[in-house]
C-alpha positions, 0 to 999 in steps of 0.5 A, a space after each residue: 500500500 502506498 503511504 502517499 496515496 493514503 495521505 492524499 486528499 483523494 481516497 480510492 473507493 475501489 480498494 479491496 475489503 480486508 487489505 494488509 496495512 499498518 496501524 499508521 495506514 489505518 490512522 491515515 484513513 481515519 484522519 483524512 479530510 474526506 473520510 468523515 462519512 466513512 468507517 475504518 476497521 483494523 485488526 491483526 495487520 488488516 484494514 477494511 474500509 467502508 465508504 458509507 453512503 447508507 442505503 434505504 434498508 440499512 438506514 431504516 434498520 440502523 435507526 430502528 435499533 436506536 429506537 429499540 434501545 431507547 424503548 428498552 432502557 427507558 421502560 426499565 429505568 436504566 442509564 445507557 449511552 448509545 454511541 453508534 458510529 463512534 470509533 473505538 480503539 485499542 491503540 496499535 492493535 484494533 480499531 472499529 466504528 460499529 453501527 451501534 455501540 452501547 454503554 449500560 450504566 455509569 462510566 461511558 466515555 467523555 471527550 476532553 478538549 485536545 483529545 482525539 474524538 475516539 474511544 480509547 480503550 486504554 482509558 475507557 471501559 469496553 462498551 457492553 454491546 456492539 452491533 453491525 447492521 448487515 445489508 451487504 456485509 454479513 459475511 465479514 460481520 460474521 467473520 473478520 469483524 466478529 474476530 475483531 470484537 472478540 479481540 476487543 473483549 466486547 461482552 456482546 455482539 449482534 449481527 443484524 441481518 437485513 436480508 435474512 430478517 434476523 438478529 444473530 447474537 453472541 456473548 463472550 465466554 470465559 474462554 475468551 470466545 463468542 458463543 451464539 445465544 438466544 437471550 441477551 445478557 446486556 439487555 437482561 431478559 430480552 429474547 433475541 427472537 423478539 428482535 428478529 420478529 421486530 425486524 420481520 415487520 419491516 417488510 410491511 411496516 415503517 420502523 416507527 410502527 415496528 418499534 411501537 409493536 416492540 414496545 408492546 411486547 416488552 411491556 409483558 416481559 
């Protein structure tokens, strides 16, 4: 990879997905002036670039899950912070910008003047939950990104499969590996199947009405 290209004001949108790179290459992309709407992921010497430009389905589902978190935590009177899209990093090792990034309880990151506008996991605790909205990216969300979030020791990871109308949830085990689960641990008592059922409703409803249906269901849990 040519550092001159990386540091130029024009980024090549045709670069391959996971490509060999250094941490400095990753930082060059993140700091580029025209990369504000993009997302970069870095793990084990490989870089993946998402140039943004959300489609209708991705935007609808991404915002649906923001509403679902609001409904869930509000109904239970819990403190939460949804920092979806924010960059989270283990410097020199991993970097990511998940679609949804949730802290539960106190102690979520606070930005200080003069700092990078990112979550440094050498300073802040890891988020309780991250999620990726998978429209055209399900393969990498269930492979490389899952490995990345395992390495970051994120307690719970959701791959939200738009085309399959399902949520695939994983929880970190004592052996340091993810195991697929049927109930969320971060959102204690929430059946993952209910998330998938809510997603299915988007075939004939708006995300607003689907969220209203979800609110009715969790009132009985």
